[in-house]
C-alpha positions as CSV (number, residue, x, y, z in Angstrom):
1,M,0.0,0.1,-0.1
2,R,1.6,3.2,-1.4
3,Q,0.6,6.4,0.7
4,I,1.9,10.0,0.6
5,V,1.8,12.2,4.0
6,L,1.6,15.3,3.0
7,D,1.1,19.5,4.3
8,T,1.1,23.0,2.4
9,E,1.9,26.3,3.4
10,T,0.2,29.2,2.1
11,T,-0.2,33.1,2.4
12,G,-2.9,32.6,3.7
13,L,-6.4,30.4,4.7
14,E,-8.8,31.2,1.7
15,P,-8.5,30.3,-1.5
16,S,-11.7,32.5,-2.0
17,Q,-9.8,35.2,-1.0
18,G,-7.2,34.8,-3.5
19,H,-4.8,33.0,-1.3
20,R,-2.6,30.8,-2.8
21,I,-0.4,27.5,-1.9
22,I,3.8,28.8,-1.3
23,E,5.4,25.0,0.1
24,I,4.2,21.3,-0.6
25,G,5.9,18.5,1.6
26,C,5.4,15.1,0.8
27,V,6.4,12.1,2.4
28,E,6.0,8.5,1.0
29,V,4.8,5.1,3.2
30,I,4.5,1.9,1.5
31,N,3.4,-0.6,3.0
32,R,4.2,1.9,6.6
33,R,7.5,2.5,6.2
34,T,8.8,5.6,5.4
35,T,10.9,4.9,2.3
36,Q,13.9,7.7,0.8
37,N,11.5,9.2,-2.2
38,S,9.9,12.4,-1.1
39,F,8.8,15.5,-2.6
40,H,9.1,19.3,-1.5
41,Q,8.6,22.7,-3.4
42,Y,8.7,26.4,-3.1
43,I,6.2,28.2,-5.3
44,N,6.2,32.0,-5.9
45,P,2.0,32.5,-5.6
46,Q,2.0,35.8,-7.9
47,R,0.7,37.7,-4.9
48,E,2.0,38.8,-1.0
49,I,2.1,36.6,1.7
50,D,-0.4,37.9,4.7
51,E,2.1,39.4,7.8
52,G,-0.1,36.8,9.9
53,A,1.0,34.1,7.9
54,I,4.2,34.7,7.5
55,E,4.7,34.2,11.4
56,V,3.4,30.8,11.2
57,H,6.1,29.6,8.7
58,G,8.9,32.2,8.2
59,I,8.1,32.2,4.4
60,T,8.6,35.5,2.7
61,N,7.8,37.2,-0.7
62,E,11.8,37.6,-0.9
63,F,12.6,34.1,-0.7
64,L,10.0,33.5,-3.6
65,A,10.6,35.9,-5.2
66,D,12.6,32.9,-7.5
67,K,11.0,30.2,-7.0
68,P,9.1,28.2,-9.6
69,L,5.1,28.8,-10.5
70,F,2.4,25.9,-9.2
71,K,2.1,25.3,-13.3
72,D,6.2,24.4,-13.4
73,I,5.9,21.7,-10.8
74,A,2.0,20.9,-11.1
75,E,2.6,17.4,-13.5
76,D,5.5,16.4,-11.5
77,F,3.4,16.9,-8.0
78,L,1.2,15.1,-9.8
79,R,2.8,12.5,-10.9
80,F,4.0,11.5,-7.4
81,V,1.1,11.5,-5.5
82,D,-1.1,9.5,-7.9
83,G,-2.7,6.2,-7.2
84,A,-1.7,6.9,-3.6
85,E,-3.8,7.4,-0.5
86,L,-3.1,11.2,0.7
87,V,-2.5,10.9,4.6
88,I,-3.1,15.1,5.8
89,H,-3.9,17.0,9.1
90,N,-7.2,18.7,9.0
91,A,-7.6,17.3,5.1
92,P,-10.0,20.0,4.3
93,F,-7.4,23.2,3.9
94,D,-4.8,21.0,2.2
95,V,-7.0,19.4,0.1
96,G,-9.0,23.1,-0.6
97,F,-6.1,24.9,-2.2
98,I,-4.7,22.3,-3.9
99,N,-8.0,22.1,-5.8
100,H,-7.8,25.9,-6.2
101,E,-4.3,25.8,-7.4
102,L,-5.6,22.6,-9.9
103,K,-8.9,25.6,-11.3
104,L,-6.6,28.6,-11.6
105,L,-4.2,25.9,-13.6
106,G,-6.7,24.6,-15.7
107,S,-5.7,21.5,-15.6
108,S,-7.6,18.1,-17.0
109,I,-7.8,16.9,-13.5
110,S,-9.8,19.2,-11.3
111,Q,-9.7,18.0,-8.0
112,I,-6.6,16.2,-6.3
113,E,-9.4,13.6,-4.9
114,E,-9.8,12.2,-9.0
115,V,-6.3,10.7,-8.8
116,C,-5.4,9.9,-4.7
117,S,-7.7,8.7,-1.8
118,V,-7.6,11.2,1.0
119,L,-7.1,10.3,4.6
120,D,-8.0,13.1,7.7
121,T,-5.4,12.5,10.3
122,L,-7.6,14.9,12.7
123,V,-10.7,13.4,11.9
124,M,-9.3,10.0,13.4
125,A,-7.5,11.5,16.5
126,R,-11.2,12.9,17.5
127,Q,-12.3,10.0,17.2
128,M,-9.7,7.9,19.4
129,H,-8.9,11.2,21.9
130,P,-12.5,12.5,22.0
131,G,-13.0,15.8,24.1
132,Q,-8.4,16.4,23.5
133,K,-6.1,18.8,22.3
134,N,-5.9,17.1,18.9
135,N,-3.2,20.0,16.6
136,L,-0.1,17.6,15.8
137,D,1.5,20.0,18.3
138,A,-0.5,17.6,21.0
139,L,-0.4,14.6,19.3
140,C,3.7,14.3,19.4
141,K,3.5,15.0,23.2
142,R,0.5,12.5,23.6
143,Y,2.7,9.5,21.2
144,E,6.1,10.7,22.7
145,I,7.5,11.8,19.3
146,D,9.9,14.7,19.5
147,N,9.2,17.6,17.4
148,S,11.8,20.2,19.4
149,S,13.3,20.5,15.2
150,R,9.2,22.5,14.7
151,T,9.6,26.3,15.9
152,L,8.2,27.2,12.7
153,H,5.8,25.7,10.5
154,G,7.2,23.8,7.1
155,A,5.4,21.6,4.7
156,L,8.3,19.1,4.8
157,L,9.0,19.3,8.1
158,D,5.3,18.8,9.2
159,A,5.1,15.7,7.0
160,E,7.8,14.3,8.3
161,I,6.4,14.4,11.7
162,L,3.2,14.0,10.6
163,A,4.5,10.5,9.2
164,D,5.8,9.4,12.3
165,V,2.6,10.9,14.3
166,Y,0.1,8.5,12.0
167,L,2.3,5.9,12.1
168,S,1.9,5.7,15.8
169,M,-1.7,6.3,15.9
170,T,-2.4,3.0,13.7
171,G,-0.1,1.2,15.5
172,G,3.1,1.7,15.1
173,Q,5.3,0.9,11.5
174,V,5.3,-2.9,10.7
175,G,8.2,-5.2,10.7
176,L,8.2,-8.7,11.7
177,S,11.0,-10.6,10.9
178,L,11.0,-14.6,10.0
179,G,14.0,-17.4,9.3
180,N,17.1,-15.9,8.4
181,S,16.6,-12.3,7.9
182,D,19.5,-9.5,7.7
183,N,16.6,-7.2,9.2
184,S,18.4,-7.3,13.0
185,S,16.7,-4.1,14.2
186,V,13.6,-6.0,14.5
187,G,14.2,-7.8,17.6
188,Q,16.8,-9.6,19.5
189,S,17.0,-13.3,19.3
190,L,16.2,-15.6,21.9
191,D,19.9,-16.3,22.9
192,S,20.4,-12.1,22.9
193,A,17.1,-11.4,25.0
194,P,17.1,-10.1,27.9
195,R,16.1,-13.0,30.8
196,P,13.8,-12.4,33.9
197,V,15.1,-11.3,37.0
198,E,14.2,-12.7,40.5
199,R,12.4,-10.3,42.4
200,T,12.3,-11.1,46.2
201,Q,9.5,-8.5,46.7
202,R,6.2,-8.2,45.4
203,L,5.0,-6.2,42.2
204,R,3.1,-3.1,43.5
205,V,0.4,-3.2,41.0
206,I,-1.2,0.1,39.3
207,S,-5.2,0.0,37.9
208,A,-5.6,1.8,35.4
209,S,-7.9,5.4,36.1
210,T,-11.1,5.6,35.0
211,E,-9.7,8.4,32.4
212,E,-7.8,5.6,30.9
213,L,-9.7,2.6,30.6
214,A,-12.0,5.2,28.8
215,E,-9.5,6.2,26.1
216,H,-8.9,2.6,25.9
217,K,-11.8,1.9,25.0
218,S,-12.1,4.5,22.6
219,R,-9.0,3.3,20.9
220,M,-9.6,-0.2,20.9
221,T,-12.8,0.5,19.2
222,A,-10.9,2.9,16.1
223,I,-8.8,-0.1,15.8
224,S,-12.2,-2.2,15.3
225,Q,-13.4,0.3,12.9
226,A,-10.1,0.5,10.2
227,C,-10.3,-3.6,10.8
228,G,-13.9,-3.9,9.4
229,D,-14.2,-6.7,11.5
230,K,-14.1,-8.0,15.0
231,P,-10.6,-8.3,16.0
232,V,-9.2,-11.4,16.8
233,W,-9.1,-10.5,21.2
234,Q,-12.9,-9.9,20.8
235,Q,-13.6,-12.9,18.7
236,L,-11.8,-14.5,21.7
237,G,-13.7,-13.5,24.5
238,E,-17.2,-13.8,22.7
239,M,-15.0,-18.0,22.3
240,E,-14.3,-17.9,26.1
241,E,-18.1,-17.1,26.8
242,V,-19.2,-19.3,24.6
243,C,-17.3,-22.3,26.0
244,S,-18.0,-21.2,30.6
245,E,-21.6,-21.5,29.2
């Protein structure tokens, strides 16, 4: 499965007010592993950038003066994302701007959804963590992802961080080593695995709080919905109930 984690920076908040894309950053994920393949481009928007937007991303009009126009990079961008699932945080914002650029371009592709499917991680996060902050910084803190380099917003950096967040939200990167695989980073061999330490004191048992139990239930529900079927542990639980009867 090929996914493209995408982010954009813009001159302002509303394409309907003539605002444009000034940066696109994309990170490729194949079979739940990030690759070295990415797409990154600054774009001359042919208009002034709002002061408020500059405070967010730090990109200035002077910096973009010699950068290509969207029409100059559109073909390469569409080729890169073609057929993939776009993973975007607050997807309506970025998709709205991309579709606005395609409309201005007069492209045969009027909407990015014609060549890609779209997954909104903000919607996913709100379902998994209702009533909590679910912006990218909050998710980084929740999933213990280092975003210390994110002093300003940047499309490629934010896409890289979102890729880590998305993989953590959906269970982490998948890597299973069987047989004589050379992938030693996946796990330890039986010989090198740490052995249990004999304890002379009783272990302290800490029970989950009501809030933690609710969050666990929410996470399990999200996983069940993503599977499209009952997960294995639910099926086993139902089998045990039947057997006990």
